[in-house]
N, C-alpha and C positions, 0 to 999 in steps of 0.2 A: 389571536385567533389563529386557530390550522385554515391554511389555504389548501382546495383539495386540487388536486390534476395541475399537479407543478411538473412542469415537463424535465426531463433530464438529460443534462448536457452531458458530454462525453469529453473528458480530461484524459491526460496520460503525464502526468508529473509526480516528482519528488516528492515529497514533505517530510518534515519534523515534527511531531506533536509535542509543542507550547509546554508540558509538563513532563513530560515520562520521557522526551528528546527522542522516542523510539523516531525510525523514518516507517514512513508509509509510501506506496503507491495507490495516488489515488487514481480511478479511475472514471467517478463519473460524480456530478455533483445536481444535486436538487435540494430549493429554496436556496436553504443557509445550510447546509448538510451535503457533507463528502463522503462517497462511496469510498472504501478504500481497503487494501490489503495488507494486512499489517510485517513487516521485518523486523527479523531479529539474529542473534549470532547464536539462539539454543535451540539444539535440538526437536526439545519437548517445553511446548509452553500449558501450562496449567495440565497437565496428563495427560495433552494434545498432543500426536506426534507432527511437527513443521516439515516440511516442502522442501529441498534440497536445492540451491541453486548451482549450476556450472560455475557462474564468476557472480560476484558480489559487486551489484551495481555502482558500489562506492568506485570508483576509480584512485582513491589514497587509502580503502582499506582494500587488507592484502586477504583478511579471515574470512572462513566460512559462514556464507549468508543463508539464512531462511527464509521462504513464505508463510505466516501463517495458512492452515487450508481452507478458512471459511473470509468471505470479507465480513467489513464489519460498518455503522456508520457512527460520524461524527458534525459537531460543529463545524464548519467552515472558520472560526474566529479562532479552534483549539490548534491552529496549525501554522507553522512559520511559512516565511518567503519560500520559495522554489528550489530545490537543489538543482541547476541547468547541467552540471555535466553528469548527472547521473544518469546510466541507461541501463537496458534489462539486456544479455547475449538473444540472440536468435534464438537458441534451447529452450532458454528462462523466461522470455517470452509464452509460448506457446505452452508452460506449466502455468503461466498467471493468467492466461485464455480462457483455459482448463476450469482452474478455482473460478473467474467473474462467472464464467456461464451457468456454474452449479447451483 
């Protein structure tokens, strides 16, 4: 049964998808779903140009990171534990906030 009017609770965390192992920035939780922005090393995903980040949020990865230009939703149990040491640079946080506000 679908529950209507579930509250959105804000989040600010990184997690990896259990199946694809791709990292995601999770910015909200609604019921048993997360709203997130996918992160990748590819400049183009499914024919869509990704947004280049100034600094990789993973401190152990020095390669170029990109954020997908659209938000997505997935079940909470599709993701692993939080990546505690990951964070966005100040300039990247502004780029991410623009994607969230779209």
